[in-house]
Biopython code that builds the backbone (N, CA, C, O; Angstrom):
import numpy as np
from Bio.PDB.StructureBuilder import StructureBuilder

atoms = [
    (1, "MET", "N", (0.850, -1.173, -0.005)),
    (1, "MET", "CA", (0.016, -0.004, -0.017)),
    (1, "MET", "C", (0.894, 1.244, -0.003)),
    (1, "MET", "O", (1.548, 1.591, 0.981)),
    (2, "LYS", "N", (0.861, 1.856, -1.100)),
    (2, "LYS", "CA", (1.698, 3.034, -1.295)),
    (2, "LYS", "C", (1.488, 4.096, -0.232)),
    (2, "LYS", "O", (2.456, 4.662, 0.277)),
    (3, "GLU", "N", (0.220, 4.379, 0.113)),
    (3, "GLU", "CA", (-0.140, 5.422, 1.058)),
    (3, "GLU", "C", (0.455, 5.161, 2.475)),
    (3, "GLU", "O", (0.744, 6.106, 3.209)),
    (4, "LEU", "N", (0.627, 3.914, 2.832)),
    (4, "LEU", "CA", (1.149, 3.535, 4.144)),
    (4, "LEU", "C", (2.615, 3.148, 4.095)),
    (4, "LEU", "O", (3.185, 2.766, 5.117)),
    (5, "ASN", "N", (3.228, 3.238, 2.940)),
    (5, "ASN", "CA", (4.622, 2.823, 2.724)),
    (5, "ASN", "C", (4.829, 1.343, 3.062)),
    (5, "ASN", "O", (5.882, 0.967, 3.576)),
    (6, "TRP", "N", (3.819, 0.497, 2.773)),
    (6, "TRP", "CA", (3.939, -0.929, 2.974)),
    (6, "TRP", "C", (4.404, -1.578, 1.683)),
    (6, "TRP", "O", (3.913, -1.223, 0.611)),
    (7, "PRO", "N", (5.333, -2.515, 1.755)),
    (7, "PRO", "CA", (5.750, -3.237, 0.519)),
    (7, "PRO", "C", (4.655, -4.228, 0.088)),
    (7, "PRO", "O", (3.693, -4.461, 0.820)),
    (8, "ALA", "N", (4.815, -4.789, -1.074)),
    (8, "ALA", "CA", (3.871, -5.808, -1.556)),
    (8, "ALA", "C", (3.905, -6.993, -0.608)),
    (8, "ALA", "O", (4.977, -7.444, -0.204)),
    (9, "MET", "N", (2.727, -7.497, -0.253)),
    (9, "MET", "CA", (2.589, -8.615, 0.677)),
    (9, "MET", "C", (1.202, -9.184, 0.649)),
    (9, "MET", "O", (0.294, -8.578, 0.080)),
    (10, "THR", "N", (1.018, -10.322, 1.245)),
    (10, "THR", "CA", (-0.319, -10.880, 1.487)),
    (10, "THR", "C", (-0.616, -10.654, 2.934)),
    (10, "THR", "O", (0.209, -10.958, 3.796)),
    (11, "MET", "N", (-1.783, -10.124, 3.221)),
    (11, "MET", "CA", (-2.142, -9.804, 4.624)),
    (11, "MET", "C", (-3.644, -9.964, 4.799)),
    (11, "MET", "O", (-4.424, -9.581, 3.927)),
    (12, "GLY", "N", (-4.037, -10.518, 5.906)),
    (12, "GLY", "CA", (-5.466, -10.649, 6.225)),
    (12, "GLY", "C", (-5.949, -9.410, 6.975)),
    (12, "GLY", "O", (-5.216, -8.853, 7.793)),
    (13, "PHE", "N", (-7.153, -8.987, 6.705)),
    (13, "PHE", "CA", (-7.752, -7.846, 7.389)),
    (13, "PHE", "C", (-9.103, -8.252, 7.973)),
    (13, "PHE", "O", (-9.767, -9.148, 7.452)),
    (14, "THR", "N", (-9.497, -7.602, 9.035)),
    (14, "THR", "CA", (-10.827, -7.775, 9.587)),
    (14, "THR", "C", (-11.785, -6.921, 8.770)),
    (14, "THR", "O", (-11.431, -5.820, 8.347)),
    (15, "VAL", "N", (-13.018, -7.431, 8.542)),
    (15, "VAL", "CA", (-14.014, -6.722, 7.798)),
    (15, "VAL", "C", (-15.074, -6.237, 8.807)),
    (15, "VAL", "O", (-15.543, -6.996, 9.655)),
    (16, "ALA", "N", (-15.433, -4.952, 8.685)),
    (16, "ALA", "CA", (-16.395, -4.360, 9.620)),
    (16, "ALA", "C", (-17.750, -5.098, 9.588)),
    (16, "ALA", "O", (-18.395, -5.287, 10.620)),
    (17, "ASP", "N", (-18.158, -5.506, 8.379)),
    (17, "ASP", "CA", (-19.418, -6.211, 8.232)),
    (17, "ASP", "C", (-19.249, -7.258, 7.135)),
    (17, "ASP", "O", (-18.920, -6.912, 6.001)),
    (18, "GLU", "N", (-19.468, -8.518, 7.452)),
    (18, "GLU", "CA", (-19.261, -9.586, 6.479)),
    (18, "GLU", "C", (-20.111, -9.451, 5.232)),
    (18, "GLU", "O", (-19.803, -10.053, 4.204)),
    (19, "LYS", "N", (-21.191, -8.659, 5.310)),
    (19, "LYS", "CA", (-22.021, -8.415, 4.121)),
    (19, "LYS", "C", (-21.243, -7.753, 3.027)),
    (19, "LYS", "O", (-21.615, -7.877, 1.860)),
    (20, "LEU", "N", (-20.157, -7.038, 3.352)),
    (20, "LEU", "CA", (-19.311, -6.408, 2.371)),
    (20, "LEU", "C", (-18.655, -7.411, 1.405)),
    (20, "LEU", "O", (-18.272, -7.054, 0.291)),
    (21, "LEU", "N", (-18.536, -8.645, 1.843)),
    (21, "LEU", "CA", (-17.865, -9.660, 1.039)),
    (21, "LEU", "C", (-18.783, -10.383, 0.066)),
    (21, "LEU", "O", (-18.312, -11.127, -0.794)),
    (22, "ARG", "N", (-20.071, -10.174, 0.190)),
    (22, "ARG", "CA", (-21.056, -10.832, -0.688)),
    (22, "ARG", "C", (-20.809, -10.479, -2.146)),
    (22, "ARG", "O", (-20.651, -9.312, -2.504)),
    (23, "GLY", "N", (-20.780, -11.516, -2.979)),
    (23, "GLY", "CA", (-20.637, -11.286, -4.422)),
    (23, "GLY", "C", (-19.187, -11.222, -4.907)),
    (23, "GLY", "O", (-18.940, -11.189, -6.113)),
    (24, "LEU", "N", (-18.247, -11.205, -3.997)),
    (24, "LEU", "CA", (-16.829, -11.133, -4.397)),
    (24, "LEU", "C", (-16.291, -12.556, -4.613)),
    (24, "LEU", "O", (-16.727, -13.492, -3.943)),
    (25, "MET", "N", (-15.371, -12.713, -5.523)),
    (25, "MET", "CA", (-14.781, -14.000, -5.859)),
    (25, "MET", "C", (-13.337, -14.044, -5.383)),
    (25, "MET", "O", (-12.651, -13.022, -5.386)),
    (26, "VAL", "N", (-12.871, -15.218, -4.974)),
    (26, "VAL", "CA", (-11.466, -15.402, -4.586)),
    (26, "VAL", "C", (-10.600, -15.002, -5.780)),
    (26, "VAL", "O", (-10.849, -15.428, -6.907)),
    (27, "GLY", "N", (-9.597, -14.193, -5.526)),
    (27, "GLY", "CA", (-8.684, -13.744, -6.554)),
    (27, "GLY", "C", (-9.098, -12.485, -7.297)),
    (27, "GLY", "O", (-8.329, -11.931, -8.083)),
    (28, "GLU", "N", (-10.335, -12.035, -7.038)),
    (28, "GLU", "CA", (-10.820, -10.835, -7.734)),
    (28, "GLU", "C", (-10.064, -9.607, -7.212)),
    (28, "GLU", "O", (-9.815, -9.507, -6.010)),
    (29, "GLN", "N", (-9.701, -8.684, -8.084)),
    (29, "GLN", "CA", (-9.056, -7.470, -7.676)),
    (29, "GLN", "C", (-10.117, -6.515, -7.165)),
    (29, "GLN", "O", (-11.168, -6.348, -7.785)),
    (30, "VAL", "N", (-9.836, -5.888, -6.027)),
    (30, "VAL", "CA", (-10.775, -5.001, -5.380)),
    (30, "VAL", "C", (-10.111, -3.688, -4.958)),
    (30, "VAL", "O", (-8.889, -3.603, -4.841)),
    (31, "SER", "N", (-10.922, -2.696, -4.740)),
    (31, "SER", "CA", (-10.502, -1.458, -4.054)),
    (31, "SER", "C", (-11.225, -1.488, -2.727)),
    (31, "SER", "O", (-12.353, -1.975, -2.644)),
    (32, "PHE", "N", (-10.583, -0.968, -1.676)),
    (32, "PHE", "CA", (-11.238, -1.021, -0.388)),
    (32, "PHE", "C", (-10.848, 0.168, 0.468)),
    (32, "PHE", "O", (-9.851, 0.843, 0.212)),
    (33, "ASP", "N", (-11.668, 0.413, 1.504)),
    (33, "ASP", "CA", (-11.452, 1.483, 2.442)),
    (33, "ASP", "C", (-11.070, 0.896, 3.793)),
    (33, "ASP", "O", (-11.688, -0.059, 4.264)),
    (34, "LEU", "N", (-10.061, 1.466, 4.403)),
    (34, "LEU", "CA", (-9.593, 1.022, 5.706)),
    (34, "LEU", "C", (-9.831, 2.088, 6.763)),
    (34, "LEU", "O", (-9.689, 3.281, 6.494)),
    (35, "LYS", "N", (-10.188, 1.663, 7.946)),
    (35, "LYS", "CA", (-10.335, 2.589, 9.066)),
    (35, "LYS", "C", (-9.433, 2.098, 10.205)),
    (35, "LYS", "O", (-9.352, 0.900, 10.478)),
    (36, "GLY", "N", (-8.782, 3.013, 10.839)),
    (36, "GLY", "CA", (-7.900, 2.637, 11.934)),
    (36, "GLY", "C", (-6.439, 2.809, 11.540)),
    (36, "GLY", "O", (-6.128, 3.168, 10.404)),
    (37, "SER", "N", (-5.578, 2.557, 12.458)),
    (37, "SER", "CA", (-4.169, 2.715, 12.216)),
    (37, "SER", "C", (-3.402, 1.574, 12.925)),
    (37, "SER", "O", (-3.982, 0.760, 13.643)),
    (38, "GLY", "N", (-2.119, 1.554, 12.701)),
    (38, "GLY", "CA", (-1.322, 0.498, 13.308)),
    (38, "GLY", "C", (-1.419, -0.787, 12.532)),
    (38, "GLY", "O", (-1.657, -0.776, 11.324)),
    (39, "ALA", "N", (-1.234, -1.905, 13.224)),
    (39, "ALA", "CA", (-1.151, -3.201, 12.565)),
    (39, "ALA", "C", (-2.543, -3.863, 12.357)),
    (39, "ALA", "O", (-2.599, -4.962, 11.805)),
    (40, "ALA", "N", (-3.642, -3.245, 12.773)),
    (40, "ALA", "CA", (-4.953, -3.926, 12.644)),
    (40, "ALA", "C", (-6.055, -3.003, 12.114)),
    (40, "ALA", "O", (-7.092, -2.867, 12.763)),
    (41, "PRO", "N", (-5.859, -2.362, 10.948)),
    (41, "PRO", "CA", (-6.978, -1.593, 10.393)),
    (41, "PRO", "C", (-8.122, -2.499, 9.964)),
    (41, "PRO", "O", (-7.910, -3.690, 9.735)),
    (42, "VAL", "N", (-9.335, -1.955, 9.850)),
    (42, "VAL", "CA", (-10.538, -2.692, 9.498)),
    (42, "VAL", "C", (-11.064, -2.226, 8.162)),
    (42, "VAL", "O", (-11.121, -1.025, 7.897)),
    (43, "ILE", "N", (-11.455, -3.176, 7.307)),
    (43, "ILE", "CA", (-12.039, -2.812, 6.028)),
    (43, "ILE", "C", (-13.477, -2.330, 6.282)),
    (43, "ILE", "O", (-14.286, -3.044, 6.874)),
    (44, "THR", "N", (-13.775, -1.122, 5.830)),
    (44, "THR", "CA", (-15.124, -0.544, 6.001)),
    (44, "THR", "C", (-15.898, -0.407, 4.708)),
    (44, "THR", "O", (-17.086, -0.086, 4.718)),
    (45, "GLY", "N", (-15.226, -0.649, 3.595)),
    (45, "GLY", "CA", (-15.865, -0.568, 2.278)),
    (45, "GLY", "C", (-15.033, -1.382, 1.310)),
    (45, "GLY", "O", (-13.806, -1.395, 1.406)),
    (46, "ILE", "N", (-15.688, -2.066, 0.371)),
    (46, "ILE", "CA", (-14.961, -2.878, -0.614)),
    (46, "ILE", "C", (-15.817, -2.983, -1.876)),
    (46, "ILE", "O", (-17.038, -3.121, -1.810)),
    (47, "ARG", "N", (-15.138, -2.914, -3.033)),
    (47, "ARG", "CA", (-15.809, -2.953, -4.323)),
    (47, "ARG", "C", (-14.845, -3.490, -5.357)),
    (47, "ARG", "O", (-13.631, -3.383, -5.187)),
    (48, "PRO", "N", (-15.376, -4.077, -6.444)),
    (48, "PRO", "CA", (-14.511, -4.578, -7.521)),
    (48, "PRO", "C", (-13.666, -3.416, -8.055)),
    (48, "PRO", "O", (-14.145, -2.287, -8.166)),
    (49, "ALA", "N", (-12.403, -3.710, -8.383)),
    (49, "ALA", "CA", (-11.492, -2.692, -8.927)),
    (49, "ALA", "C", (-11.932, -2.348, -10.352)),
    (49, "ALA", "O", (-12.498, -3.182, -11.059)),
    (50, "LYS", "N", (-11.670, -1.142, -10.746)),
    (50, "LYS", "CA", (-11.998, -0.702, -12.115)),
    (50, "LYS", "C", (-10.789, -0.740, -12.968)),
    (50, "LYS", "O", (-10.858, -0.407, -14.152)),
]
sb = StructureBuilder()
sb.init_structure("model")
sb.init_model(0)
sb.init_chain("A")
sb.init_seg("    ")
for serial, (resi, resn, name, xyz) in enumerate(atoms, 1):
    if name == "N":
        sb.init_residue(resn, " ", resi, " ")
    sb.init_atom(name, np.array(xyz, "f"), 0.0, 1.0, " ", f" {name:<3s}", serial, name[0])
structure = sb.get_structure()
């Protein structure tokens, strides 16, 4: 994540509401919104990448 100066990696995130994951497929590229700071931000919005 360029904005956080994080290198490329695979990382699991907590989702604020599991309903956000409905309709997404494994491996699909997405854009998402994170809330919080430090090592445990939470995904608050997610959508297919354009």
